[in-house]
C-alpha positions as CSV (number, residue, x, y, z in Angstrom):
1,M,10.4,25.0,-6.0
2,K,7.7,23.5,-3.9
3,K,8.8,22.2,-0.5
4,T,8.1,18.9,1.2
5,V,4.4,18.3,2.1
6,I,3.9,17.1,5.6
7,A,0.2,17.4,6.1
8,A,-2.9,17.4,3.9
9,A,-3.6,20.9,4.7
10,V,-0.2,22.0,3.7
11,A,-0.7,20.0,0.5
12,A,-3.9,21.9,-0.3
13,S,-2.2,25.2,0.3
14,A,0.8,24.2,-2.0
15,L,-1.6,23.1,-4.6
16,L,-3.2,26.5,-4.8
17,C,0.1,28.3,-4.8
18,H,1.5,26.4,-7.8
19,A,-1.3,26.4,-10.4
20,Q,0.8,24.8,-13.1
21,E,1.3,21.2,-14.1
22,N,4.1,19.2,-12.4
23,T,4.8,15.6,-11.5
24,T,6.8,14.1,-8.7
25,L,8.2,10.5,-8.6
26,R,9.3,8.9,-5.3
27,F,11.3,5.8,-4.6
28,S,11.8,4.4,-1.1
29,Y,13.6,1.6,0.6
30,E,13.0,0.6,4.2
31,H,14.8,-2.0,6.4
32,L,12.7,-3.2,9.4
33,D,14.3,-5.0,12.4
34,F,11.9,-6.6,14.9
35,D,13.2,-7.3,18.5
36,G,11.1,-9.3,20.9
37,S,8.5,-10.5,18.2
38,V,7.5,-14.1,18.3
39,K,6.6,-13.9,14.6
40,K,8.8,-11.5,12.7
41,D,12.5,-11.2,12.5
42,K,13.7,-8.7,9.7
43,G,12.1,-7.2,6.6
44,D,12.6,-5.1,3.6
45,R,10.1,-2.7,2.0
46,F,10.1,-1.1,-1.5
47,G,7.8,1.7,-2.5
48,I,7.1,3.9,-5.5
49,Q,4.7,6.9,-5.6
50,I,3.7,9.3,-8.3
51,D,2.0,12.6,-7.7
52,H,0.6,14.6,-10.6
53,Q,-0.7,18.2,-10.1
54,Y,-2.7,20.0,-12.7
55,D,-4.3,23.4,-11.8
56,R,-6.6,22.6,-8.8
57,H,-6.3,18.8,-9.1
58,L,-3.7,16.6,-7.3
59,F,-3.6,12.9,-8.3
60,Q,-1.6,10.4,-6.3
61,A,-0.9,6.7,-6.6
62,A,1.5,4.4,-4.8
63,Y,2.6,0.8,-4.6
64,E,4.4,-0.8,-1.6
65,K,5.9,-4.3,-1.4
66,T,7.2,-5.8,1.9
67,D,9.1,-9.0,2.4
68,T,9.5,-10.1,6.0
69,Q,11.5,-13.1,7.4
70,T,9.4,-14.9,10.0
71,F,10.1,-17.5,12.8
72,K,9.0,-20.9,11.7
73,P,7.2,-22.1,13.8
74,P,4.9,-20.5,14.7
75,L,4.5,-19.4,11.1
76,K,5.0,-21.7,8.1
77,Q,6.5,-19.3,5.6
78,N,7.8,-15.8,5.2
79,L,5.5,-12.9,5.0
80,H,4.8,-11.1,1.7
81,V,2.6,-8.1,1.5
82,N,1.6,-5.9,-1.4
83,K,-0.3,-2.6,-0.8
84,Y,-1.8,-0.2,-3.4
85,Y,-2.9,3.4,-2.7
86,L,-4.8,6.0,-4.6
87,K,-5.7,9.6,-3.6
88,Y,-7.3,12.7,-5.2
89,T,-7.4,16.3,-3.8
90,Y,-9.4,19.1,-5.3
91,A,-8.8,22.8,-4.1
92,L,-12.1,24.7,-3.9
93,D,-10.4,28.1,-3.3
94,E,-7.4,29.6,-1.6
95,K,-8.3,28.1,1.8
96,Q,-10.5,25.0,1.1
97,A,-9.9,21.6,-0.4
98,W,-11.4,18.1,-0.2
99,H,-9.7,14.8,-0.7
100,I,-10.6,11.1,-1.1
101,S,-8.4,8.0,-0.9
102,Y,-8.4,4.3,-1.3
103,A,-6.0,1.5,-0.3
104,T,-6.1,-2.3,-0.7
105,I,-4.0,-5.1,0.8
106,D,-2.6,-8.4,-0.5
107,D,-1.2,-10.5,2.4
108,N,-0.1,-14.1,2.1
109,L,-0.4,-14.9,5.8
110,M,-2.8,-12.6,7.6
111,K,-6.1,-13.8,6.0
112,E,-8.2,-11.6,8.3
113,T,-6.9,-8.4,6.7
114,D,-6.0,-9.8,3.3
115,G,-8.1,-8.2,0.7
116,G,-9.1,-5.3,3.0
117,H,-10.4,-2.1,1.6
118,I,-9.5,1.2,3.2
119,F,-11.5,4.3,2.2
120,G,-10.8,7.9,3.2
121,A,-12.5,11.2,2.8
122,G,-11.5,14.6,4.2
123,Y,-11.9,18.4,4.2
124,C,-9.2,21.0,4.6
125,Y,-9.8,24.6,5.7
126,G,-6.8,26.8,6.2
127,S,-4.5,25.1,8.7
128,W,-7.1,22.5,9.7
129,D,-7.7,19.0,8.2
130,L,-10.4,16.6,9.2
131,T,-10.3,13.0,7.7
132,Q,-12.6,10.0,8.2
133,Y,-11.3,6.5,7.3
134,L,-13.1,3.1,7.0
135,S,-11.0,0.0,7.0
136,D,-13.3,-2.8,5.7
137,Y,-11.9,-6.3,6.7
138,K,-13.5,-9.7,6.4
139,H,-14.9,-10.0,9.9
140,F,-14.5,-6.6,11.5
141,N,-14.3,-2.9,10.5
142,V,-12.2,0.0,11.8
143,Y,-13.4,3.6,11.9
144,Q,-10.7,6.2,12.3
145,T,-11.0,10.0,12.6
146,D,-8.0,12.2,12.2
147,L,-7.9,16.0,13.1
148,K,-4.8,17.9,12.3
149,Y,-3.7,21.5,12.7
150,T,-0.6,22.9,11.0
151,Y,1.2,26.0,12.1
152,K,3.9,27.6,9.8
153,K,6.4,30.1,10.9
154,T,9.5,31.7,9.4
155,F,12.6,32.5,11.4
156,G,15.0,34.3,9.2
157,A,16.3,31.7,6.7
158,W,14.4,28.9,8.5
159,K,11.0,27.9,7.4
160,T,9.2,25.7,9.9
161,A,5.9,23.8,10.2
162,T,4.4,22.2,13.3
163,T,1.5,19.7,12.9
164,L,-0.6,18.6,15.9
165,I,-2.5,15.4,15.3
166,G,-5.3,13.5,17.1
167,K,-6.3,10.0,16.0
168,Y,-9.5,8.3,17.2
169,I,-9.9,4.6,16.3
170,H,-13.0,2.6,16.9
171,L,-13.1,-1.3,16.2
172,Q,-16.5,-2.7,15.2
173,D,-17.1,-6.5,15.7
174,R,-13.6,-7.0,17.1
175,K,-14.8,-10.1,19.1
176,S,-15.8,-11.9,15.9
177,N,-12.4,-13.5,15.4
178,P,-9.2,-14.5,17.2
179,F,-7.2,-11.9,15.2
180,S,-8.7,-8.8,16.8
181,Q,-10.7,-10.1,19.8
182,N,-8.0,-9.1,22.3
183,A,-7.8,-5.5,21.1
184,K,-9.7,-2.7,22.8
185,E,-12.8,-1.2,21.3
186,N,-11.6,2.4,21.3
187,Y,-8.2,4.1,21.0
188,F,-7.0,7.7,21.0
189,T,-3.5,8.7,19.8
190,P,-2.2,12.2,20.0
191,G,0.9,13.1,17.9
192,V,3.1,16.0,16.8
193,K,5.3,16.5,13.7
194,L,8.0,19.2,13.2
195,H,9.5,20.1,9.9
196,A,12.1,22.8,9.0
197,H,13.9,24.0,5.8
198,Y,17.2,25.8,5.7
199,G,18.6,26.5,2.2
200,A,18.9,23.1,0.5
201,Y,18.4,21.1,3.6
202,H,15.2,19.9,5.4
203,M,14.8,18.2,8.8
204,G,11.9,16.6,10.6
205,A,11.0,14.9,13.8
206,G,7.8,13.5,15.3
207,A,6.2,11.3,17.9
208,F,2.9,9.6,18.6
209,F,1.8,8.8,22.1
210,G,-1.0,6.6,23.4
211,K,-1.9,3.2,21.9
212,R,-3.3,2.5,18.5
213,I,-4.1,-0.5,16.4
214,F,-5.0,-1.0,12.6
215,G,-4.1,2.6,12.1
216,V,-4.0,4.6,8.9
217,M,-1.0,6.8,8.8
218,Q,0.9,9.3,6.6
219,N,-2.2,10.9,5.2
220,G,-3.6,7.6,3.9
221,F,-0.4,6.3,2.4
222,K,0.4,3.8,5.2
223,V,-1.9,1.1,6.7
224,Q,-0.9,-0.9,9.8
225,H,-3.1,-4.0,9.1
226,H,-1.5,-6.5,11.4
227,A,-2.8,-7.1,15.0
228,M,0.0,-5.0,16.6
229,E,-0.9,-2.4,19.2
230,F,1.5,0.4,18.9
231,E,2.0,2.5,22.1
232,Q,5.2,4.6,21.2
233,T,6.4,6.0,17.9
234,Y,9.4,8.3,17.5
235,M,10.9,9.5,14.2
236,A,13.6,11.8,12.9
237,G,15.0,12.5,9.5
238,I,17.2,14.8,7.4
239,G,17.3,15.4,3.6
240,R,18.8,17.7,0.9
241,H,17.6,19.1,-2.4
242,F,19.9,18.7,-5.4
243,G,18.0,20.7,-8.0
244,A,14.9,18.7,-8.9
245,T,16.1,15.8,-6.9
246,D,15.6,15.3,-3.1
247,V,17.3,12.7,-0.9
248,T,15.9,11.9,2.6
249,L,17.1,9.5,5.3
250,R,14.7,8.8,8.2
251,Y,14.7,6.6,11.3
252,V,11.5,5.4,13.0
253,Y,11.4,3.6,16.4
254,Q,8.2,1.9,17.6
255,K,7.2,-0.1,20.6
256,A,4.2,-2.5,20.2
257,T,2.2,-5.5,21.5
258,E,1.3,-8.5,19.4
259,V,-2.3,-8.6,20.5
260,P,-3.4,-12.2,19.6
261,V,-0.6,-13.7,21.8
262,H,-0.3,-11.0,24.4
263,N,3.4,-10.3,23.6
264,D,3.9,-6.8,24.9
265,D,7.6,-6.3,24.4
266,V,8.1,-5.9,20.6
267,K,10.4,-3.1,19.4
268,V,10.6,-2.1,15.7
269,D,13.6,-0.2,14.2
270,N,12.9,1.2,10.7
271,L,15.5,2.8,8.5
272,V,14.1,4.6,5.4
273,L,15.9,6.0,2.4
274,Q,13.8,8.1,0.0
275,L,14.6,9.5,-3.4
276,R,12.3,12.1,-4.9
277,Y,12.4,13.6,-8.4
278,R,10.3,16.5,-9.7
279,F,9.8,17.0,-13.4
């Protein structure tokens, strides 16, 4: 049974190793708690993703809905966000693959990023993955370059993977509007992710250091489109396989600054429950 994919390079390798047709369905629920924010209080996020693999082709689509309680004032209503994701990966041979992705945003409050289009294109070779993203918003653009290296190692019954990540983010025309004008022009964020399998169990942990804003995360399946400058991210999770079903519980802690109002003491606690079924 194919194990959890933690990086695009690993996904390309798994695609080549399993040249038969299979489909994976994922459901997720997240609870978000904002401490120190002047705009957001608590939120709930629901997501669904379907992956279909056929020979050298991997098709992925996802939908995400977030409802967040806000403080009124300064906001007039609660926040409702819908996001849609598409991704396609094609394996060229045993070592190489390329992938393209697209995401779009429907946001009832943040009009500067509502309707935004996020494009991605990347190339994998062995353990390396290079991806370029363009986030096209109404008055400014965000260019992001991701470079990843994944190292896999087996220790007896333990199967491990370590991914080193570097994210470079450049904001174009950030001074054109109050939403992004207080952000910096360039950001660089290094990160590391660890993943291990032992029998039916799998465990993971990770961290991102350095500041980032308007970042594309999770291999194109997460877009941080609000004007929040994240400077610390820590995550840990554990899961178990039950035949074709996998259950995962994950906790994510983030520290951020609400850039438009210079509020630099925001803490976000995020608890994630994910159910995955392979058929």
